[in-house]
mmCIF file as Biopython writes it, N, C-alpha, C and O atoms, coordinates in Angstrom:
data_model
#
loop_
_atom_site.group_PDB
_atom_site.id
_atom_site.type_symbol
_atom_site.label_atom_id
_atom_site.label_alt_id
_atom_site.label_comp_id
_atom_site.label_asym_id
_atom_site.label_entity_id
_atom_site.label_seq_id
_atom_site.pdbx_PDB_ins_code
_atom_site.Cartn_x
_atom_site.Cartn_y
_atom_site.Cartn_z
_atom_site.occupancy
_atom_site.B_iso_or_equiv
_atom_site.auth_seq_id
_atom_site.auth_asym_id
_atom_site.pdbx_PDB_model_num
ATOM 1   N N  . MET A ? 1  ? 79.571 104.474 70.572 1.0 0.0 1  A 1 
ATOM 2   C CA . MET A ? 1  ? 78.592 104.440 71.636 1.0 0.0 1  A 1 
ATOM 3   C C  . MET A ? 1  ? 77.601 103.310 71.351 1.0 0.0 1  A 1 
ATOM 4   O O  . MET A ? 1  ? 77.133 103.150 70.223 1.0 0.0 1  A 1 
ATOM 5   N N  . THR A ? 2  ? 77.293 102.540 72.377 1.0 0.0 2  A 1 
ATOM 6   C CA . THR A ? 2  ? 76.360 101.440 72.196 1.0 0.0 2  A 1 
ATOM 7   C C  . THR A ? 2  ? 74.944 101.886 72.520 1.0 0.0 2  A 1 
ATOM 8   O O  . THR A ? 2  ? 74.733 102.844 73.264 1.0 0.0 2  A 1 
ATOM 9   N N  . ASP A ? 3  ? 73.992 101.188 71.958 1.0 0.0 3  A 1 
ATOM 10  C CA . ASP A ? 3  ? 72.580 101.454 72.169 1.0 0.0 3  A 1 
ATOM 11  C C  . ASP A ? 3  ? 72.092 100.459 73.223 1.0 0.0 3  A 1 
ATOM 12  O O  . ASP A ? 3  ? 72.012 99.260  72.953 1.0 0.0 3  A 1 
ATOM 13  N N  . LYS A ? 4  ? 71.769 100.945 74.407 1.0 0.0 4  A 1 
ATOM 14  C CA . LYS A ? 4  ? 71.381 100.068 75.520 1.0 0.0 4  A 1 
ATOM 15  C C  . LYS A ? 4  ? 70.096 99.300  75.217 1.0 0.0 4  A 1 
ATOM 16  O O  . LYS A ? 4  ? 69.956 98.150  75.632 1.0 0.0 4  A 1 
ATOM 17  N N  . TYR A ? 5  ? 69.160 99.917  74.502 1.0 0.0 5  A 1 
ATOM 18  C CA . TYR A ? 5  ? 67.923 99.222  74.153 1.0 0.0 5  A 1 
ATOM 19  C C  . TYR A ? 5  ? 68.223 98.037  73.245 1.0 0.0 5  A 1 
ATOM 20  O O  . TYR A ? 5  ? 67.660 96.956  73.420 1.0 0.0 5  A 1 
ATOM 21  N N  . VAL A ? 6  ? 69.101 98.241  72.287 1.0 0.0 6  A 1 
ATOM 22  C CA . VAL A ? 6  ? 69.479 97.156  71.380 1.0 0.0 6  A 1 
ATOM 23  C C  . VAL A ? 6  ? 70.143 96.033  72.169 1.0 0.0 6  A 1 
ATOM 24  O O  . VAL A ? 6  ? 69.821 94.861  71.971 1.0 0.0 6  A 1 
ATOM 25  N N  . GLU A ? 7  ? 71.055 96.380  73.049 1.0 0.0 7  A 1 
ATOM 26  C CA . GLU A ? 7  ? 71.728 95.361  73.860 1.0 0.0 7  A 1 
ATOM 27  C C  . GLU A ? 7  ? 70.727 94.575  74.696 1.0 0.0 7  A 1 
ATOM 28  O O  . GLU A ? 7  ? 70.834 93.353  74.799 1.0 0.0 7  A 1 
ATOM 29  N N  . ARG A ? 8  ? 69.753 95.263  75.295 1.0 0.0 8  A 1 
ATOM 30  C CA . ARG A ? 8  ? 68.755 94.609  76.131 1.0 0.0 8  A 1 
ATOM 31  C C  . ARG A ? 8  ? 67.885 93.654  75.302 1.0 0.0 8  A 1 
ATOM 32  O O  . ARG A ? 8  ? 67.601 92.540  75.742 1.0 0.0 8  A 1 
ATOM 33  N N  . GLN A ? 9  ? 67.467 94.079  74.122 1.0 0.0 9  A 1 
ATOM 34  C CA . GLN A ? 9  ? 66.636 93.219  73.288 1.0 0.0 9  A 1 
ATOM 35  C C  . GLN A ? 9  ? 67.418 92.013  72.763 1.0 0.0 9  A 1 
ATOM 36  O O  . GLN A ? 9  ? 66.854 90.929  72.613 1.0 0.0 9  A 1 
ATOM 37  N N  . ILE A ? 10 ? 68.700 92.192  72.487 1.0 0.0 10 A 1 
ATOM 38  C CA . ILE A ? 10 ? 69.532 91.052  72.076 1.0 0.0 10 A 1 
ATOM 39  C C  . ILE A ? 10 ? 69.608 90.040  73.224 1.0 0.0 10 A 1 
ATOM 40  O O  . ILE A ? 10 ? 69.544 88.833  72.987 1.0 0.0 10 A 1 
ATOM 41  N N  . LYS A ? 11 ? 69.743 90.517  74.453 1.0 0.0 11 A 1 
ATOM 42  C CA . LYS A ? 11 ? 69.764 89.607  75.605 1.0 0.0 11 A 1 
ATOM 43  C C  . LYS A ? 11 ? 68.439 88.875  75.738 1.0 0.0 11 A 1 
ATOM 44  O O  . LYS A ? 11 ? 68.417 87.674  76.011 1.0 0.0 11 A 1 
ATOM 45  N N  . PHE A ? 12 ? 67.314 89.600  75.544 1.0 0.0 12 A 1 
ATOM 46  C CA . PHE A ? 12 ? 66.001 88.945  75.580 1.0 0.0 12 A 1 
ATOM 47  C C  . PHE A ? 12 ? 65.906 87.884  74.498 1.0 0.0 12 A 1 
ATOM 48  O O  . PHE A ? 12 ? 65.397 86.789  74.736 1.0 0.0 12 A 1 
ATOM 49  N N  . TYR A ? 13 ? 66.396 88.212  73.307 1.0 0.0 13 A 1 
ATOM 50  C CA . TYR A ? 13 ? 66.382 87.255  72.188 1.0 0.0 13 A 1 
ATOM 51  C C  . TYR A ? 13 ? 67.205 86.009  72.532 1.0 0.0 13 A 1 
ATOM 52  O O  . TYR A ? 13 ? 66.759 84.881  72.320 1.0 0.0 13 A 1 
ATOM 53  N N  . GLU A ? 14 ? 68.396 86.226  73.059 1.0 0.0 14 A 1 
ATOM 54  C CA . GLU A ? 14 ? 69.295 85.104  73.348 1.0 0.0 14 A 1 
ATOM 55  C C  . GLU A ? 14 ? 68.791 84.219  74.485 1.0 0.0 14 A 1 
ATOM 56  O O  . GLU A ? 14 ? 69.104 83.029  74.528 1.0 0.0 14 A 1 
ATOM 57  N N  . SER A ? 15 ? 68.019 84.786  75.398 1.0 0.0 15 A 1 
ATOM 58  C CA . SER A ? 15 ? 67.514 83.991  76.523 1.0 0.0 15 A 1 
ATOM 59  C C  . SER A ? 15 ? 66.088 83.498  76.306 1.0 0.0 15 A 1 
ATOM 60  O O  . SER A ? 15 ? 65.530 82.833  77.179 1.0 0.0 15 A 1 
ATOM 61  N N  . ALA A ? 16 ? 65.497 83.805  75.174 1.0 0.0 16 A 1 
ATOM 62  C CA . ALA A ? 16 ? 64.121 83.389  74.889 1.0 0.0 16 A 1 
ATOM 63  C C  . ALA A ? 16 ? 64.011 81.874  74.849 1.0 0.0 16 A 1 
ATOM 64  O O  . ALA A ? 16 ? 64.912 81.181  74.376 1.0 0.0 16 A 1 
ATOM 65  N N  . THR A ? 17 ? 62.899 81.379  75.349 1.0 0.0 17 A 1 
ATOM 66  C CA . THR A ? 17 ? 62.676 79.938  75.376 1.0 0.0 17 A 1 
ATOM 67  C C  . THR A ? 17 ? 61.652 79.493  74.330 1.0 0.0 17 A 1 
ATOM 68  O O  . THR A ? 17 ? 61.432 78.296  74.148 1.0 0.0 17 A 1 
ATOM 69  N N  . THR A ? 18 ? 61.033 80.443  73.651 1.0 0.0 18 A 1 
ATOM 70  C CA . THR A ? 18 ? 60.072 80.108  72.592 1.0 0.0 18 A 1 
ATOM 71  C C  . THR A ? 18 ? 60.361 80.940  71.352 1.0 0.0 18 A 1 
ATOM 72  O O  . THR A ? 18 ? 60.997 81.991  71.425 1.0 0.0 18 A 1 
ATOM 73  N N  . LYS A ? 19 ? 59.889 80.458  70.228 1.0 0.0 19 A 1 
ATOM 74  C CA . LYS A ? 19 ? 60.035 81.192  68.955 1.0 0.0 19 A 1 
ATOM 75  C C  . LYS A ? 19 ? 59.286 82.525  69.026 1.0 0.0 19 A 1 
ATOM 76  O O  . LYS A ? 19 ? 59.739 83.524  68.468 1.0 0.0 19 A 1 
ATOM 77  N N  . GLU A ? 20 ? 58.135 82.538  69.716 1.0 0.0 20 A 1 
ATOM 78  C CA . GLU A ? 20 ? 57.347 83.760  69.847 1.0 0.0 20 A 1 
ATOM 79  C C  . GLU A ? 20 ? 58.123 84.829  70.620 1.0 0.0 20 A 1 
ATOM 80  O O  . GLU A ? 20 ? 58.098 86.003  70.253 1.0 0.0 20 A 1 
ATOM 81  N N  . ALA A ? 21 ? 58.809 84.423  71.683 1.0 0.0 21 A 1 
ATOM 82  C CA . ALA A ? 21 ? 59.598 85.372  72.472 1.0 0.0 21 A 1 
ATOM 83  C C  . ALA A ? 21 ? 60.785 85.891  71.658 1.0 0.0 21 A 1 
ATOM 84  O O  . ALA A ? 21 ? 61.127 87.071  71.737 1.0 0.0 21 A 1 
ATOM 85  N N  . GLU A ? 22 ? 61.410 85.008  70.876 1.0 0.0 22 A 1 
ATOM 86  C CA . GLU A ? 22 ? 62.504 85.436  70.002 1.0 0.0 22 A 1 
ATOM 87  C C  . GLU A ? 22 ? 61.993 86.463  68.992 1.0 0.0 22 A 1 
ATOM 88  O O  . GLU A ? 22 ? 62.598 87.518  68.801 1.0 0.0 22 A 1 
ATOM 89  N N  . ASN A ? 23 ? 60.866 86.136  68.347 1.0 0.0 23 A 1 
ATOM 90  C CA . ASN A ? 23 ? 60.306 87.039  67.348 1.0 0.0 23 A 1 
ATOM 91  C C  . ASN A ? 23 ? 59.901 88.377  67.954 1.0 0.0 23 A 1 
ATOM 92  O O  . ASN A ? 23 ? 60.065 89.418  67.317 1.0 0.0 23 A 1 
ATOM 93  N N  . ASP A ? 24 ? 59.372 88.365  69.185 1.0 0.0 24 A 1 
ATOM 94  C CA . ASP A ? 24 ? 58.985 89.606  69.841 1.0 0.0 24 A 1 
ATOM 95  C C  . ASP A ? 24 ? 60.196 90.515  70.039 1.0 0.0 24 A 1 
ATOM 96  O O  . ASP A ? 24 ? 60.145 91.707  69.735 1.0 0.0 24 A 1 
ATOM 97  N N  . ALA A ? 25 ? 61.277 89.944  70.547 1.0 0.0 25 A 1 
ATOM 98  C CA . ALA A ? 25 ? 62.493 90.734  70.762 1.0 0.0 25 A 1 
ATOM 99  C C  . ALA A ? 25 ? 63.038 91.259  69.431 1.0 0.0 25 A 1 
ATOM 100 O O  . ALA A ? 25 ? 63.448 92.416  69.335 1.0 0.0 25 A 1 
ATOM 101 N N  . LEU A ? 26 ? 63.039 90.408  68.416 1.0 0.0 26 A 1 
ATOM 102 C CA . LEU A ? 26 ? 63.546 90.832  67.113 1.0 0.0 26 A 1 
ATOM 103 C C  . LEU A ? 26 ? 62.642 91.886  66.479 1.0 0.0 26 A 1 
ATOM 104 O O  . LEU A ? 26 ? 63.134 92.833  65.866 1.0 0.0 26 A 1 
ATOM 105 N N  . TYR A ? 27 ? 61.333 91.731  66.622 1.0 0.0 27 A 1 
ATOM 106 C CA . TYR A ? 27 ? 60.406 92.727  66.077 1.0 0.0 27 A 1 
ATOM 107 C C  . TYR A ? 27 ? 60.661 94.090  66.730 1.0 0.0 27 A 1 
ATOM 108 O O  . TYR A ? 27 ? 60.702 95.114  66.048 1.0 0.0 27 A 1 
ATOM 109 N N  . ARG A ? 28 ? 60.831 94.092  68.049 1.0 0.0 28 A 1 
ATOM 110 C CA . ARG A ? 28 ? 61.113 95.342  68.762 1.0 0.0 28 A 1 
ATOM 111 C C  . ARG A ? 28 ? 62.412 95.972  68.255 1.0 0.0 28 A 1 
ATOM 112 O O  . ARG A ? 28 ? 62.496 97.188  68.085 1.0 0.0 28 A 1 
ATOM 113 N N  . LEU A ? 29 ? 63.412 95.140  68.019 1.0 0.0 29 A 1 
ATOM 114 C CA . LEU A ? 29 ? 64.672 95.635  67.469 1.0 0.0 29 A 1 
ATOM 115 C C  . LEU A ? 29 ? 64.474 96.223  66.078 1.0 0.0 29 A 1 
ATOM 116 O O  . LEU A ? 29 ? 64.953 97.317  65.782 1.0 0.0 29 A 1 
ATOM 117 N N  . GLY A ? 30 ? 63.773 95.495  65.241 1.0 0.0 30 A 1 
ATOM 118 C CA . GLY A ? 30 ? 63.566 95.944  63.868 1.0 0.0 30 A 1 
ATOM 119 C C  . GLY A ? 30 ? 62.835 97.270  63.783 1.0 0.0 30 A 1 
ATOM 120 O O  . GLY A ? 30 ? 63.178 98.127  62.968 1.0 0.0 30 A 1 
ATOM 121 N N  . THR A ? 31 ? 61.821 97.439  64.630 1.0 0.0 31 A 1 
ATOM 122 C CA . THR A ? 31 ? 61.089 98.711  64.619 1.0 0.0 31 A 1 
ATOM 123 C C  . THR A ? 31 ? 61.914 99.820  65.270 1.0 0.0 31 A 1 
ATOM 124 O O  . THR A ? 31 ? 61.866 100.967 64.826 1.0 0.0 31 A 1 
ATOM 125 N N  . HIS A ? 32 ? 62.664 99.489  66.310 1.0 0.0 32 A 1 
ATOM 126 C CA . HIS A ? 32 ? 63.523 100.489 66.963 1.0 0.0 32 A 1 
ATOM 127 C C  . HIS A ? 32 ? 64.589 101.004 65.986 1.0 0.0 32 A 1 
ATOM 128 O O  . HIS A ? 32 ? 64.894 102.196 65.954 1.0 0.0 32 A 1 
ATOM 129 N N  . LEU A ? 33 ? 65.143 100.093 65.199 1.0 0.0 33 A 1 
ATOM 130 C CA . LEU A ? 33 ? 66.175 100.474 64.234 1.0 0.0 33 A 1 
ATOM 131 C C  . LEU A ? 33 ? 65.581 101.020 62.936 1.0 0.0 33 A 1 
ATOM 132 O O  . LEU A ? 33 ? 66.311 101.435 62.035 1.0 0.0 33 A 1 
ATOM 133 N N  . GLU A ? 34 ? 64.246 101.016 62.851 1.0 0.0 34 A 1 
ATOM 134 C CA . GLU A ? 34 ? 63.530 101.538 61.690 1.0 0.0 34 A 1 
ATOM 135 C C  . GLU A ? 34 ? 63.968 100.855 60.394 1.0 0.0 34 A 1 
ATOM 136 O O  . GLU A ? 34 ? 64.225 101.511 59.384 1.0 0.0 34 A 1 
ATOM 137 N N  . LEU A ? 35 ? 64.046 99.533  60.445 1.0 0.0 35 A 1 
ATOM 138 C CA . LEU A ? 35 ? 64.439 98.766  59.276 1.0 0.0 35 A 1 
ATOM 139 C C  . LEU A ? 35 ? 63.256 98.642  58.314 1.0 0.0 35 A 1 
ATOM 140 O O  . LEU A ? 35 ? 62.134 98.350  58.729 1.0 0.0 35 A 1 
ATOM 141 N N  . GLU A ? 36 ? 63.516 98.865  57.041 1.0 0.0 36 A 1 
ATOM 142 C CA . GLU A ? 36 ? 62.461 98.759  56.028 1.0 0.0 36 A 1 
ATOM 143 C C  . GLU A ? 36 ? 61.914 97.341  55.926 1.0 0.0 36 A 1 
ATOM 144 O O  . GLU A ? 36 ? 60.758 97.153  55.545 1.0 0.0 36 A 1 
ATOM 145 N N  . ALA A ? 37 ? 62.710 96.361  56.255 1.0 0.0 37 A 1 
ATOM 146 C CA . ALA A ? 37 ? 62.297 94.961  56.153 1.0 0.0 37 A 1 
ATOM 147 C C  . ALA A ? 37 ? 61.270 94.580  57.218 1.0 0.0 37 A 1 
ATOM 148 O O  . ALA A ? 37 ? 60.651 93.519  57.137 1.0 0.0 37 A 1 
ATOM 149 N N  . VAL A ? 38 ? 61.091 95.451  58.219 1.0 0.0 38 A 1 
ATOM 150 C CA . VAL A ? 38 ? 60.169 95.154  59.311 1.0 0.0 38 A 1 
ATOM 151 C C  . VAL A ? 38 ? 59.107 96.245  59.381 1.0 0.0 38 A 1 
ATOM 152 O O  . VAL A ? 38 ? 59.342 97.310  59.952 1.0 0.0 38 A 1 
ATOM 153 N N  . PRO A ? 39 ? 57.932 95.979  58.799 1.0 0.0 39 A 1 
ATOM 154 C CA . PRO A ? 39 ? 56.872 96.983  58.855 1.0 0.0 39 A 1 
ATOM 155 C C  . PRO A ? 39 ? 56.373 97.167  60.289 1.0 0.0 39 A 1 
ATOM 156 O O  . PRO A ? 39 ? 56.249 96.194  61.034 1.0 0.0 39 A 1 
ATOM 157 N N  . CYS A ? 40 ? 56.093 98.379  60.665 1.0 0.0 40 A 1 
ATOM 158 C CA . CYS A ? 40 ? 55.632 98.702  62.018 1.0 0.0 40 A 1 
ATOM 159 C C  . CYS A ? 40 ? 54.117 98.512  62.077 1.0 0.0 40 A 1 
ATOM 160 O O  . CYS A ? 40 ? 53.359 99.479  62.154 1.0 0.0 40 A 1 
ATOM 161 N N  . ASN A ? 41 ? 53.685 97.233  62.038 1.0 0.0 41 A 1 
ATOM 162 C CA . ASN A ? 41 ? 52.259 96.935  62.013 1.0 0.0 41 A 1 
ATOM 163 C C  . ASN A ? 41 ? 51.823 96.030  63.162 1.0 0.0 41 A 1 
ATOM 164 O O  . ASN A ? 41 ? 50.686 95.559  63.180 1.0 0.0 41 A 1 
ATOM 165 N N  . GLY A ? 42 ? 52.702 95.787  64.104 1.0 0.0 42 A 1 
ATOM 166 C CA . GLY A ? 42 ? 52.371 94.953  65.246 1.0 0.0 42 A 1 
ATOM 167 C C  . GLY A ? 42 ? 52.472 93.460  64.988 1.0 0.0 42 A 1 
ATOM 168 O O  . GLY A ? 42 ? 52.217 92.662  65.890 1.0 0.0 42 A 1 
ATOM 169 N N  . ASN A ? 43 ? 52.839 93.070  63.777 1.0 0.0 43 A 1 
ATOM 170 C CA . ASN A ? 43 ? 52.936 91.653  63.422 1.0 0.0 43 A 1 
ATOM 171 C C  . ASN A ? 43 ? 54.357 91.162  63.666 1.0 0.0 43 A 1 
ATOM 172 O O  . ASN A ? 43 ? 55.281 91.490  62.921 1.0 0.0 43 A 1 
ATOM 173 N N  . ALA A ? 44 ? 54.515 90.366  64.727 1.0 0.0 44 A 1 
ATOM 174 C CA . ALA A ? 44 ? 55.841 89.864  65.087 1.0 0.0 44 A 1 
ATOM 175 C C  . ALA A ? 44 ? 56.130 88.493  64.494 1.0 0.0 44 A 1 
ATOM 176 O O  . ALA A ? 44 ? 57.099 87.846  64.889 1.0 0.0 44 A 1 
ATOM 177 N N  . ASN A ? 45 ? 55.309 88.039  63.554 1.0 0.0 45 A 1 
ATOM 178 C CA . ASN A ? 45 ? 55.577 86.776  62.863 1.0 0.0 45 A 1 
ATOM 179 C C  . ASN A ? 45 ? 56.577 87.047  61.747 1.0 0.0 45 A 1 
ATOM 180 O O  . ASN A ? 45 ? 56.204 87.416  60.634 1.0 0.0 45 A 1 
ATOM 181 N N  . LEU A ? 46 ? 57.835 86.860  62.063 1.0 0.0 46 A 1 
ATOM 182 C CA . LEU A ? 46 ? 58.907 87.233  61.143 1.0 0.0 46 A 1 
ATOM 183 C C  . LEU A ? 46 ? 59.342 86.064  60.272 1.0 0.0 46 A 1 
ATOM 184 O O  . LEU A ? 46 ? 59.291 84.906  60.686 1.0 0.0 46 A 1 
ATOM 185 N N  . THR A ? 47 ? 59.769 86.391  59.060 1.0 0.0 47 A 1 
ATOM 186 C CA . THR A ? 47 ? 60.353 85.383  58.186 1.0 0.0 47 A 1 
ATOM 187 C C  . THR A ? 47 ? 61.816 85.190  58.575 1.0 0.0 47 A 1 
ATOM 188 O O  . THR A ? 47 ? 62.385 86.009  59.297 1.0 0.0 47 A 1 
ATOM 189 N N  . GLU A ? 48 ? 62.412 84.120  58.102 1.0 0.0 48 A 1 
ATOM 190 C CA . GLU A ? 48 ? 63.835 83.890  58.380 1.0 0.0 48 A 1 
ATOM 191 C C  . GLU A ? 48 ? 64.685 85.025  57.808 1.0 0.0 48 A 1 
ATOM 192 O O  . GLU A ? 48 ? 65.671 85.433  58.421 1.0 0.0 48 A 1 
ATOM 193 N N  . GLU A ? 49 ? 64.306 85.531  56.644 1.0 0.0 49 A 1 
ATOM 194 C CA . GLU A ? 49 ? 65.044 86.645  56.044 1.0 0.0 49 A 1 
ATOM 195 C C  . GLU A ? 49 ? 64.974 87.891  56.930 1.0 0.0 49 A 1 
ATOM 196 O O  . GLU A ? 49 ? 65.984 88.565  57.132 1.0 0.0 49 A 1 
ATOM 197 N N  . GLN A ? 50 ? 63.796 88.194  57.455 1.0 0.0 50 A 1 
ATOM 198 C CA . GLN A ? 50 ? 63.649 89.343  58.347 1.0 0.0 50 A 1 
ATOM 199 C C  . GLN A ? 50 ? 64.484 89.148  59.613 1.0 0.0 50 A 1 
ATOM 200 O O  . GLN A ? 50 ? 65.143 90.080  60.074 1.0 0.0 50 A 1 
ATOM 201 N N  . ARG A ? 51 ? 64.456 87.950  60.168 1.0 0.0 51 A 1 
ATOM 202 C CA . ARG A ? 51 ? 65.216 87.658  61.382 1.0 0.0 51 A 1 
ATOM 203 C C  . ARG A ? 51 ? 66.708 87.899  61.144 1.0 0.0 51 A 1 
ATOM 204 O O  . ARG A ? 51 ? 67.382 88.495  61.984 1.0 0.0 51 A 1 
ATOM 205 N N  . THR A ? 52 ? 67.217 87.445  60.016 1.0 0.0 52 A 1 
ATOM 206 C CA . THR A ? 52 ? 68.628 87.623  59.682 1.0 0.0 52 A 1 
ATOM 207 C C  . THR A ? 52 ? 68.969 89.104  59.524 1.0 0.0 52 A 1 
ATOM 208 O O  . THR A ? 52 ? 69.989 89.564  60.037 1.0 0.0 52 A 1 
ATOM 209 N N  . ILE A ? 53 ? 68.131 89.842  58.826 1.0 0.0 53 A 1 
ATOM 210 C CA . ILE A ? 53 ? 68.363 91.275  58.624 1.0 0.0 53 A 1 
ATOM 211 C C  . ILE A ? 53 ? 68.404 92.008  59.960 1.0 0.0 53 A 1 
ATOM 212 O O  . ILE A ? 53 ? 69.279 92.842  60.189 1.0 0.0 53 A 1 
ATOM 213 N N  . ILE A ? 54 ? 67.463 91.698  60.835 1.0 0.0 54 A 1 
ATOM 214 C CA . ILE A ? 54 ? 67.402 92.363  62.140 1.0 0.0 54 A 1 
ATOM 215 C C  . ILE A ? 54 ? 68.632 92.037  62.974 1.0 0.0 54 A 1 
ATOM 216 O O  . ILE A ? 54 ? 69.245 92.931  63.557 1.0 0.0 54 A 1 
ATOM 217 N N  . LEU A ? 55 ? 68.993 90.757  63.034 1.0 0.0 55 A 1 
ATOM 218 C CA . LEU A ? 55 ? 70.166 90.364  63.831 1.0 0.0 55 A 1 
ATOM 219 C C  . LEU A ? 55 ? 71.441 91.023  63.320 1.0 0.0 55 A 1 
ATOM 220 O O  . LEU A ? 55 ? 72.256 91.493  64.113 1.0 0.0 55 A 1 
ATOM 221 N N  . ASP A ? 56 ? 71.619 91.061  62.009 1.0 0.0 56 A 1 
ATOM 222 C CA . ASP A ? 56 ? 72.806 91.701  61.437 1.0 0.0 56 A 1 
ATOM 223 C C  . ASP A ? 56 ? 72.850 93.181  61.792 1.0 0.0 56 A 1 
ATOM 224 O O  . ASP A ? 56 ? 73.894 93.696  62.193 1.0 0.0 56 A 1 
ATOM 225 N N  . ALA A ? 57 ? 71.731 93.857  61.647 1.0 0.0 57 A 1 
ATOM 226 C CA . ALA A ? 57 ? 71.678 95.301  61.944 1.0 0.0 57 A 1 
ATOM 227 C C  . ALA A ? 57 ? 71.864 95.563  63.430 1.0 0.0 57 A 1 
ATOM 228 O O  . ALA A ? 57 ? 72.552 96.508  63.816 1.0 0.0 57 A 1 
ATOM 229 N N  . ALA A ? 58 ? 71.253 94.731  64.264 1.0 0.0 58 A 1 
ATOM 230 C CA . ALA A ? 58 ? 71.342 94.931  65.710 1.0 0.0 58 A 1 
ATOM 231 C C  . ALA A ? 58 ? 72.749 94.701  66.228 1.0 0.0 58 A 1 
ATOM 232 O O  . ALA A ? 58 ? 73.217 95.430  67.103 1.0 0.0 58 A 1 
ATOM 233 N N  . LYS A ? 59 ? 73.420 93.708  65.703 1.0 0.0 59 A 1 
ATOM 234 C CA . LYS A ? 59 ? 74.794 93.434  66.165 1.0 0.0 59 A 1 
ATOM 235 C C  . LYS A ? 59 ? 75.716 94.611  65.817 1.0 0.0 59 A 1 
ATOM 236 O O  . LYS A ? 59 ? 76.604 94.960  66.594 1.0 0.0 59 A 1 
ATOM 237 N N  . CYS A ? 60 ? 75.499 95.214  64.656 1.0 0.0 60 A 1 
ATOM 238 C CA . CYS A ? 60 ? 76.291 96.392  64.272 1.0 0.0 60 A 1 
ATOM 239 C C  . CYS A ? 60 ? 75.948 97.588  65.157 1.0 0.0 60 A 1 
ATOM 240 O O  . CYS A ? 60 ? 76.844 98.278  65.642 1.0 0.0 60 A 1 
ATOM 241 N N  . LYS A ? 61 ? 74.677 97.833  65.366 1.0 0.0 61 A 1 
ATOM 242 C CA . LYS A ? 61 ? 74.224 98.987  66.135 1.0 0.0 61 A 1 
ATOM 243 C C  . LYS A ? 61 ? 74.554 98.838  67.605 1.0 0.0 61 A 1 
ATOM 244 O O  . LYS A ? 61 ? 74.896 99.820  68.265 1.0 0.0 61 A 1 
ATOM 245 N N  . GLY A ? 62 ? 74.457 97.606  68.138 1.0 0.0 62 A 1 
ATOM 246 C CA . GLY A ? 62 ? 74.686 97.382  69.553 1.0 0.0 62 A 1 
ATOM 247 C C  . GLY A ? 62 ? 76.146 97.362  69.935 1.0 0.0 62 A 1 
ATOM 248 O O  . GLY A ? 62 ? 76.481 97.405  71.118 1.0 0.0 62 A 1 
ATOM 249 N N  . GLY A ? 63 ? 77.014 97.299  68.951 1.0 0.0 63 A 1 
ATOM 250 C CA . GLY A ? 63 ? 78.444 97.293  69.234 1.0 0.0 63 A 1 
ATOM 251 C C  . GLY A ? 63 ? 78.951 95.979  69.777 1.0 0.0 63 A 1 
ATOM 252 O O  . GLY A ? 63 ? 79.996 95.932  70.426 1.0 0.0 63 A 1 
ATOM 253 N N  . SER A ? 64 ? 78.213 94.903  69.515 1.0 0.0 64 A 1 
ATOM 254 C CA . SER A ? 64 ? 78.627 93.592  70.026 1.0 0.0 64 A 1 
ATOM 255 C C  . SER A ? 64 ? 79.878 93.121  69.288 1.0 0.0 64 A 1 
ATOM 256 O O  . SER A ? 64 ? 80.016 93.314  68.080 1.0 0.0 64 A 1 
ATOM 257 N N  . ASP A ? 65 ? 80.776 92.504  70.035 1.0 0.0 65 A 1 
ATOM 258 C CA . ASP A ? 65 ? 82.010 91.998  69.439 1.0 0.0 65 A 1 
ATOM 259 C C  . ASP A ? 65 ? 81.887 90.560  68.994 1.0 0.0 65 A 1 
ATOM 260 O O  . ASP A ? 65 ? 82.867 89.975  68.534 1.0 0.0 65 A 1 
ATOM 261 N N  . GLU A ? 66 ? 80.702 89.969  69.118 1.0 0.0 66 A 1 
ATOM 262 C CA . GLU A ? 66 ? 80.518 88.563  68.753 1.0 0.0 66 A 1 
ATOM 263 C C  . GLU A ? 66 ? 80.432 88.381  67.272 1.0 0.0 66 A 1 
ATOM 264 O O  . GLU A ? 66 ? 80.276 87.256  66.797 1.0 0.0 66 A 1 
#
């Protein structure tokens, strides 16, 4: 079963036109997936390591075949 919220945030991430919009979508994903690497403190300024962790987890959770 796929997670529709995860799929929607991945689409927002992929269509983002700024780094801030990308980080916002990834931050929402990280907190939704309750990843330890993403503290739930409202700070969407993510490191490259955090971005990679979130994308890897989201692709698995969202059921994407990419």
